N, C-alpha and C positions, 0 to 999 in steps of 0.2 A: 291439039291436047294430049297430053301423054296422060294413057292408060297404064299404063306398069308400070302401078305403085307397089312397092312391098317397104317393107319396115323387120329391121330387127328387134327380139324383144331384151332388153336390157338385162343383166347379170342380176340383178334385185326380181327378174319373176319368175312366182311361182303361180303353179294353175294344177291343182288337185283335180283327183281323177276324174270327176264327173263334170269337170271344165266350165261350172256356171258362173265361180266368182275367178278374182286374179289377185293377187297380192304381188306390189311393183312399183317402182318411182320412186326419187328422192326427195323430200322424206315419203317414206313406204307407205302405200294408200291402199284400200281395200274395193274392188271395183267390183260390182256384179252384174251378169252380164247375161242379157237375152240369149234368144235360139239363134239368133243373125250376130248377134258378139261373141260367140261360141264359135262360128263360122270363121270371123273374121281374125281371133283368138290361132286357130288351129292356123292361118295363111302366115299369122305373123310368125309364130313359132317354126313354121316351116319355111319362112323367107321367101313365099310365094305373091305370087298378084294378090292386090285384093279383087273382094267382088263390091259393084256399085255399090253404093249404102253405107260407105265405111267411115265417110268424113266424120262423123261427130263424134263416134268414140274414139277414132286414132286422134281424131284432135286433142280429146280429154288424154289421153295417154301422153302425147308429145307433151302436151305442158306437163304434165306430172313427174315425165322423165321415164315413162316406164319402158317406151318404144324409141326406136332412131329410126333417122332415112336411109334406104339404100339407092343410091344415086342410080338411073338407067341410063342406058345406051345415048338416049335421046337428051336426057340435063348436060350426059358429060360432054355431045356435040356442040349444047346450045349456048356454052359461053367457051369462049378464048382470052388468049392471054392480053389480046390487044383491047381490053377491056378495062384492063387493070393498070396503073397509075402507083409507083414505090414511092412512097414518101420516108424520108429517112433523116430524123433531126442526129446531128451530128455534132459533140464539143470535141474536139480533138487535139490531145496534149501531148502525142507524140509521135514517133513516125513509124512506127508498129502500128499505131493506129488508122496513121494515114493509108498503110499499104490495108489493113485490114477494110477500112473504107472504099478503097477503090476496087477492088476485089469483090466487093457484095456488088457495087451498083455494074459491075461485069455480068453479073449471074442473072440481073435484072437488064440484059438487053433487047429480049423479048416480049418484054412487057412497050405495054406504048409510051411509057415517060416514065423518067424517076425526077423524081422532085426532092435536092438535098438541103437542108435548113443548117444552115452552118450557124451553130447560135454562139455566137464570139470567141471561136477557136483560140487560143493563144497558140495554136499551131498550124501553119498556113497547109491550107487543102490540094491535097493530088493534083492531080489531069484527072479527069473524070469524063471527056469524053463531052457527050450529050446530053449530062446531065444537065437540069436544071438548078442554078446554086442560087440560093434565098439567102443572105447573112443579116443576121441580126445585129444591135448594133450593143447590146447588153445582153449578156447572160439570163435567159429565164428561163431554164426548164425544158423538160421536153411537150408538158402541154401545151404552152404557149410556140414550140418549135414545131409541133407537128399543126397543129393549127394553122401557122402561117401556111402550112403544107397545102392543108387540105382547100384552102383559100383559091389553090392554083390549078387545084386536080378538075378534069372536065371529064372524066370517065365515071362509069355505074360502079365503077371499082375501085378503093385504092389499098393497097397495102403498108400495113405498119410497121418498119422493120428497123432495129437498134441497130448501130455500128457493130457490133460487136457479136453477131448472128453470123449466120453460113446458113442459106438455104441452098436447095438441090433443086434441077433440071422439072421438075413434078411436085414440087412442093405447093405452089399457087394453084397448079392444076388440078392436084385434088382436093382444094377447097375448093372452085369453083360451082361444081355442082350443085353441090349444097345450097345454094344460092337460088335454086328453082322450088323451091319453097318462100314463097314473097314476105316472109315474116321475119325470115331470115338477116339478122345486121349483121353476125359478125360469126365467122367462122377463128379459131384461132387450133394449129397444130402440136404436137407433142415438142415440147424443145430440152432436146438433151445438152447435158455438159458434154465438151469435148474431151478428153483425158490428156493430160496433161500429166509430165515425168515429176510430181510430187506431192505433199499428202491430201493439199487442197484438190487437186485436182482429180485423183485418185478417190476421195473421198464425194465431190462434185457427183462424177459420174452414177454415185450407186443414192446419193442424197438430196438432188439440186433440190432448193424448194421453185423451182421452175419448172420443172418438168410434174406434171399430173397426173401422170400413169399410164396406164395402159387400155384405158374403159372407157367408150368414147360415153359422151354425157351432155346432155342440156345444162347450160351455166344459169345458175341464178341464186341469190343468196340463201343460204336455207339449208341447198343441194349439196349432194356429193362434192360435188364441181362447182364452188361458189364463187371463183374469180376464174380467170388465166393472162398471166400478164402479159403486159401488149410488147414483149421482146418480139415478137408477132403476130401481127392478128391480119385477116382479109375481110375488110368491113363493106358495106353497101353504104357507098356516098350520099344518097340522100337521107340513112337512115343518121348516120353520122351530122348529118347538115339539121335533122328535124329535131335533133336536142342541140344545137348549137355548137360543139364537137365535147371537147377536153374542158374541164374548168379550169381557169388558167389559173385561179389563186390555189392551185396544190402543186406541188414543188412534187411531189407524192402521194403514191395511194392516186391516182389523178384517174389509171387503168381500173383500178376497183371500181370507183363510182361513173366511170364510163360505161361498166356493166351494166351496176346495177341498175342507171338510170337507163340504159337503152331497155330493159327490164320492164321498166314501172313503166315506161311510153310506149308498152301491148309486142315490145320488138323480142325475138329471140334471139340467143346467143348459144353458138354450138362449140362442144370441144371434140376434135377427131383428130385421133394419136395416129390413125392413120398413116396422115402427112407429118412429117418429119422436118427439122430443124435444128442447128447446132448451138448452145452459145459458148464463147468463152468464159472457164472460170476467173474468181481472183488470182494473182500469181501469185501473190503472200496470205500469212497466215496474216499479217495488222492489214492487210484489203481487204479478207475476208471477211474479217471482223467488224469493221467498217462498213462493210455490205449489209451483213446481218442487223447490225444496227440501224440502219437506214431503212431496211424492212419493214420494222418493229417502230420508229416512228412515226411512219407511214399510214399505222393504224388510226393515228388518231384525227386527224384533219377529215375523213369520210366519217368519220362515226358521227359528227355533229349534224354531217347531213343525213345520213342513213342512222336515225335512231333505232338500236337495240339489233342493229345486223353486224357490228363488231366484236361484239362478246366473245372471250380467250376459247369458252368453251358453251357447250349447252346440254344440257340436264334433262330429265322429267323430273317428277313426285319423287318415285322411287327411287331412281338410282340417288339422285341428291342424298334423300336420308340414305342411303347404305352406305354410302362413301362418306358423309359428316359421323355416322356412327363408329367408322374404319377407324378415321382419325381421335376421336373419343376414346378410343380402345375397347373398344362395344362391338367384335369381331361373331358372338355369336347372335346378337341380337341382329347385328346388320345382314345374316345369312337366312334370318326370319323375313325382314324385309323381302330380301331378293326373292324368296321364295312366295312371299306374301303378292311380290310385283306377277312374278310366274304366275299365279293362279287369276291375278286382275286381267291379266293379259288373255288368260284363256276364256275365260267369264264373257270379255266380251267380245270373244268371233264364236260363242258360244251355238248360236243361230248357225255360224256354218261346221258343225259337225264334222267336216270334211276337211276341214282345217285347224284339228286339234291334236296333232303332231309340228303342225306348222308353228301354229302359236308354242311350243317347247322352245322348237328352234329358235324362233325371234326373240325371244327374254332370254336367251342365252348367247345370243348375238348382240343383243342391245345389252347387255350386262358387262360381257367381254368389250364393246367399244366403247364402254362411260368409261373404265377401269383404265384405259387407253386414256380417254379425254381427263380422266381425275388425275392419270401421271405426266400427261402433258403439264396441266394447268398448274400443277405444282412443280417441275422442274423445269420449266421455261419461263411462264408469267409472273408466277409468285414465289421463286428460289430466293428471292432478297429478302420474303419474311418466312419462308419456311426454314432459308438457312440460320436468317438469328431465332428461331424456335429452337432449331434442333441441338444449338450450342447448349440449351438450358432442360434439353427432355432427351432419352435416350430413344423414347419408344418413338417419339416423331423425327428424332435422329436416323432413324433405321428406315423408317417409312419414306425421308426422303432420299437416301442412298437408292432404296427399293426401286421410289417413282423416276431416278436419273439413268440407274441403270439396267433394269428390265426392259424399259421399252427398245431404248440403243440394242441392248444384246437381242433381243425379241427380230427386231429391221436387221440386224446382222447377218440372223439367222435364215430369214426368209430372201436377202439379193444376195447374199455371198458376195462379196465383193472383194477386189483384191486385196484390201488393208483387211489385216488382222483384228480379232474383235476386240484387243485391248487400242489399236491407236482408232478402230472404229468408233468405239464408244467414247471415247476425249475428245474426238470431234464433234458428234452429236451434241455432248454437255456444253461445250464451245458453244457451238452454235446454238442450242437453246439459251443460253446463259448471255449472248450477245445479243439474239433478238429481243428476251425479254428485257433487258435494261433498254435498248430502245422503245420499246414499247412502255416504259416509266418516263422516260426523258421525254418523249413525244405527249404523252398524257398529262406531265407534270406541266410545259412549254403551253400546251392549248387549255390547261381547266378542266380537263375530259376525262371523267373515271370509266366513261362505257368498256375502253382496251382492255380495263383490268377485271370487270364483274362479270362472274359466267350468269347465263339466262338457265332459271329452271322455270319450264313449264309444265303442265297436263300432259300422260304419256299415253302410246296406244296410237295405233296407225289409223290415218285418217279414211272415210268411208263416203263412195261415190258410187 
């Protein structure tokens, strides 16, 4: 039995001086701590080995995304690459893609085996050495292809890797120790975009939608990292089989659906950016737009199964009221609502006077995040409506332009990419417009408006 159990606090973690409460997690939760709980919290904050009897509290904190595991040396030694089989769905159209597949298979040589699913490729596959090749007679999409590969996996773990992904010698070995937690079904690395000498490549390095950022996270709907792209996953084979693999009726959005079904079945999914892989961006603007539109279209199919989880934005009542009043041209009243929101948060936390300063910070942060969500909603999903309304209203025209430009300029300022601010902002607006067009196309095709409608819920942190 491994007694060296350690965790690290999430970036959201806030524990005031007297230490009997913690605000942390995604969405934010308030935890009351006993004396023993305070000792456990101190160990977490110092990344120290936990005392006996920590399990009840750490389980709650783990499920809330408030803490994250630190693998021990024992965990790292417990798993080997020989327990992993790679499954690679391949639809090869060009000689360049064939070379990429060959290189990817070569990097997986230390694994137990490699299974390549040839999804009826129009271009012949290259020599793949000892890899097992299964050819599908019709092009069926990644969900069907991966399931066909899973059926031949005999190892405890399976790595799902796309052809346009490159992994390093350590990518999989860095992910394996997290499976020391028997409830973990899936661990995903950070997917970075490879730099290429064009505007698309430069933009993707800074703003790839496959890159979930530098902070580790529990992956679950409604959290900071609601899903992870299936470009590269390491999965527990038994967990995948327990939910019958991917939904083969989905040609897109199958990865979102899989993560959420695993969570619904009681499994944990994790994002661990300490491990990295790289993804090849689209070569041209036309391909970039097509890709982003396909991402938008993928929102509608899983929205039918996961009702209320694929909304374009989420607000509480205070936030929704604030930004609606701004849209209606009543900024002073909107400011009053924002102040009232801060007062309501402070009132909810009044039993904890040590959180008075935190309540102000929480309100300000929530207002800023809601402003970003409102801007993204207008410039990304609702842009066709906003564009039409802007033609007839100067005030709405100014708001539309501000919603499109302000987040792009702020992102450029934070990330400081090689692209200048003008080209970065133009690419961001093209990115948002293409994705939004795809959302509308998918919603109309599937007759499901869920991906177009934001959710408004009651506010404030949950308490445990």
